[in-house]
C-alpha positions in Angstrom: 150.8 -126.3 -80.6 149.9 -124.7 -83.9 146.6 -122.8 -83.8 143.9 -124.2 -86.0 141.3 -121.9 -87.4 137.7 -123.0 -87.6 134.7 -121.5 -89.4 131.5 -123.3 -90.0 129.9 -120.4 -91.7 128.6 -120.8 -95.3 128.4 -124.6 -94.8 132.1 -125.3 -94.5 135.0 -126.0 -92.2 138.3 -124.3 -92.9 141.5 -125.6 -91.3 144.5 -126.3 -93.6 142.1 -127.5 -96.2 138.6 -126.5 -97.2 135.7 -128.9 -96.4 132.4 -128.3 -98.2 129.0 -129.7 -97.5 125.8 -129.4 -99.6 123.2 -127.5 -97.8 120.2 -127.5 -100.1 117.1 -125.5 -99.7 114.8 -126.6 -96.9 111.6 -124.8 -95.9 111.1 -124.7 -92.2 107.8 -124.9 -90.3 107.5 -124.9 -86.5 108.5 -128.2 -84.9 109.5 -129.6 -88.3 111.5 -132.6 -86.9 112.6 -133.9 -90.2 114.4 -130.6 -91.1 115.8 -130.3 -87.6 117.3 -133.8 -87.9 118.8 -132.9 -91.3 120.4 -129.8 -89.8 121.7 -131.7 -86.8 123.2 -134.3 -89.1 124.9 -131.5 -91.1 126.6 -130.0 -88.0 127.5 -133.5 -86.7 129.3 -134.1 -90.0 131.0 -130.7 -89.8 132.2 -131.3 -86.2 133.4 -134.8 -87.0 135.4 -133.4 -89.9 136.9 -130.7 -87.6 138.0 -133.3 -85.1 139.6 -135.4 -87.9 141.4 -132.3 -89.3 142.7 -131.4 -85.8 143.9 -135.0 -85.3 141.6 -135.6 -82.3 140.4 -139.0 -81.3 136.8 -139.7 -82.2 134.4 -142.6 -82.4 132.7 -143.8 -85.5 129.3 -142.3 -86.1 126.2 -144.5 -85.9 124.9 -145.8 -89.2 121.3 -145.2 -88.2 119.7 -142.1 -89.7 118.6 -139.2 -87.6 115.0 -140.0 -88.6 115.4 -143.5 -87.3 116.9 -142.2 -84.0 114.1 -139.7 -83.6 111.5 -142.5 -84.1 113.1 -145.1 -81.9 114.8 -143.0 -79.2 113.2 -142.3 -75.8 112.4 -138.8 -74.8 115.2 -136.3 -74.3 116.4 -136.3 -70.7 117.2 -132.8 -69.6 118.8 -132.0 -66.2 118.4 -128.4 -65.1 120.6 -127.2 -62.2 118.4 -125.7 -59.5 120.5 -125.3 -56.3 122.0 -122.1 -54.8 123.1 -119.8 -57.6 120.5 -121.1 -60.1 117.1 -119.4 -59.5 116.5 -119.4 -63.3 115.8 -123.1 -63.1 112.1 -122.3 -62.4 111.7 -121.0 -65.9 112.2 -124.4 -67.6 109.3 -126.6 -66.5 106.7 -124.1 -67.8 108.8 -123.5 -70.9 108.8 -127.2 -71.7 105.3 -128.2 -70.6 104.1 -128.6 -74.2 107.3 -130.3 -75.4 106.3 -133.9 -75.0 109.7 -135.1 -76.3 111.6 -133.5 -73.5 111.6 -134.7 -69.9 113.0 -132.1 -67.5 114.2 -132.7 -63.9 115.7 -130.2 -61.5 118.8 -131.4 -59.7 120.7 -130.0 -56.7 124.4 -130.0 -55.9 124.3 -133.2 -53.9 122.5 -135.1 -56.7 125.2 -133.9 -59.1 128.0 -135.1 -56.7 126.2 -138.4 -56.4 126.3 -139.1 -60.1 122.7 -138.3 -61.1 123.8 -136.8 -64.4 124.4 -140.3 -65.7 120.7 -140.6 -66.3 120.5 -137.6 -68.7 121.4 -136.5 -72.2 122.3 -133.0 -71.4 122.6 -130.6 -68.5 121.5 -126.9 -68.4 122.8 -124.3 -66.1 120.4 -121.4 -65.9 120.6 -117.7 -64.8 121.7 -116.8 -61.4 125.3 -116.7 -60.3 128.1 -118.8 -62.1 130.3 -118.6 -59.0 127.3 -119.5 -56.8 126.6 -122.5 -59.0 130.2 -123.7 -58.7 130.2 -123.2 -55.0 126.9 -125.1 -54.4 128.1 -128.0 -56.5 131.5 -128.0 -54.9 134.7 -129.1 -56.7 133.5 -132.7 -56.9 130.2 -131.6 -58.6 132.0 -129.3 -61.0 134.3 -132.2 -62.0 131.2 -134.4 -62.5 129.7 -131.8 -64.9 133.0 -131.6 -66.9 133.3 -135.4 -67.1 129.6 -135.7 -68.2 130.2 -133.3 -71.1 133.6 -134.9 -72.0 131.9 -138.3 -72.2 129.8 -137.2 -75.1 126.8 -135.5 -73.4 125.4 -132.0 -73.9 125.8 -128.7 -72.0 123.8 -125.5 -72.2 124.7 -122.5 -70.1 122.5 -119.4 -70.0 123.7 -116.1 -68.5 125.2 -117.3 -65.2 125.5 -120.7 -66.7 127.5 -119.1 -69.5 130.0 -117.7 -67.0 130.3 -121.2 -65.5 132.5 -123.0 -68.2 134.6 -119.8 -68.5 135.3 -119.8 -64.7 135.8 -123.5 -64.6 138.2 -123.6 -67.6 136.4 -125.7 -70.2 135.3 -123.1 -72.7 137.7 -121.3 -75.1 136.6 -117.8 -74.1 137.1 -115.2 -71.4 135.1 -112.2 -70.2 136.3 -108.8 -71.5 136.1 -107.0 -68.2 135.6 -108.3 -64.6 132.9 -105.7 -64.0 129.8 -107.8 -64.7 126.9 -105.7 -63.5 126.1 -104.1 -66.9 122.4 -104.0 -66.1 119.2 -105.4 -67.6 117.8 -104.4 -71.0 116.4 -105.7 -74.2 119.3 -105.8 -76.7 119.6 -106.5 -80.4 121.5 -109.6 -81.5 122.2 -111.0 -85.0 122.5 -114.7 -85.8 125.2 -116.3 -88.0 124.5 -118.1 -91.2 125.2 -121.4 -89.4 122.5 -120.6 -86.8 120.0 -119.6 -89.5 120.6 -122.9 -91.3 120.2 -124.8 -88.0 117.2 -123.0 -86.5 115.5 -121.2 -89.4 115.5 -118.1 -91.6 112.7 -116.6 -89.4 115.6 -115.4 -87.1 117.3 -113.5 -89.9 118.0 -109.8 -89.2 118.2 -108.1 -85.8 116.4 -109.9 -83.0 115.5 -108.4 -79.6 116.5 -110.5 -76.6 116.4 -110.0 -72.8 119.8 -109.4 -71.3 120.6 -109.4 -67.6 124.3 -109.1 -66.8 125.4 -112.1 -69.0 129.1 -112.4 -69.9 130.6 -110.1 -72.5 133.1 -112.5 -74.1 136.2 -112.8 -76.2 136.3 -116.2 -78.0 139.1 -118.5 -79.2 141.7 -117.1 -76.9 143.7 -120.4 -76.4 145.2 -123.1 -78.5 144.8 -125.6 -75.6 141.0 -125.7 -75.8 138.7 -126.6 -78.7 137.8 -123.7 -81.0 134.3 -122.2 -80.7 132.0 -120.8 -83.3 129.9 -117.7 -82.8 126.2 -118.3 -83.5 125.1 -114.8 -82.6 126.6 -111.4 -81.9 125.3 -108.5 -79.8 124.6 -105.5 -82.0 123.6 -103.1 -79.2 124.7 -102.9 -75.5 123.9 -101.7 -72.0 126.7 -100.3 -69.8 125.3 -99.4 -66.4 127.0 -99.3 -63.0 130.3 -97.9 -64.2 130.9 -100.8 -66.6 132.9 -99.9 -69.8 131.1 -98.7 -72.9 131.8 -100.1 -76.3 132.9 -103.6 -75.5 129.6 -105.4 -75.9 128.7 -104.3 -79.4 129.8 -107.0 -81.9 130.9 -109.4 -79.1 129.6 -113.0 -79.1 126.1 -113.5 -77.6 125.9 -117.3 -78.3 128.8 -119.7 -78.7 128.9 -123.3 -79.9 131.8 -125.5 -78.9 132.9 -129.0 -77.9 134.6 -130.4 -74.8 136.0 -133.9 -75.1 133.3 -135.8 -77.0 130.5 -133.5 -75.9 128.8 -130.4 -77.3 128.3 -127.1 -75.6 126.0 -124.2 -76.3 126.8 -121.0 -74.2 124.2 -118.2 -74.3 124.9 -114.8 -72.7 121.3 -113.4 -72.9 117.9 -115.0 -72.1 116.0 -116.4 -75.1 113.9 -118.5 -72.7 112.5 -115.2 -71.2 112.0 -113.4 -74.5 108.7 -113.5 -76.4 109.4 -114.7 -79.9 112.5 -116.6 -78.9 111.1 -119.2 -76.4 110.5 -121.6 -79.3 114.2 -121.1 -80.3 115.3 -122.1 -76.8 113.3 -125.3 -77.1 114.9 -126.0 -80.5 118.3 -125.4 -79.1 117.7 -128.0 -76.4 116.6 -130.5 -79.0 119.6 -129.7 -81.1 122.2 -130.3 -78.3 120.3 -133.4 -77.1 120.3 -134.8 -80.7 124.0 -134.5 -80.8 124.3 -136.3 -77.5 122.0 -139.1 -78.6 124.0 -139.5 -81.8 127.2 -140.4 -80.0 
């Protein structure tokens, strides 16, 4: 299988041909839903073009505008995994208490195995232990998560939840070193041009974010999985407990990808626990949910 190169930076997709999309100048204010819808529509167009360029099967997009969907659609239905290996689930009800458009529910492994995800637009796996989350779900639950995403729904993994799709084989990435106890620190990250267009120019330049042993990743390592795009890079690092130095700087901090018909956002650090980035975490949930509802 010939490897296809994908780059959504600067508003375009590059495979064997160049695809260009008008971006325009949009001023962003907090919770500006109109702009957020336009940005989600832009990336939906880009990802559809990528699928067509790669020869993948895809379904026709809805003819309704994102504004119409926002007006007519019910609240975003977010499932957060909260069983063994997922203590970070407790952070999300308070984070989203003022987000009236997002309804959050904590699920355990048995509920996942029983098919509860069918009621939701996206699933979020929080901090804790990626292996512990897989163990408490069991093989049947893991498969339910993969099927959920492949059907066109959304996935967000944070820290341990970012290890999860790597360990379960549905993200085109790997960890650079098996020694994961790098420590806890506030590190600097830098967002890509695509991320700034999606979430706002206020995140331009180096941003400080809480880090707590999240994966240090190499991306796009396989031709058998969909390509990923880096939305942010680490620009500083921590290397405690005998972990190797030098491998975290300039490695991906946030990845955007697809699996089947679904969309995945994989986040190594903790924006939901970082002052100044909690609003970004809420916007990321809205973005992934918007792509799920558009299918």
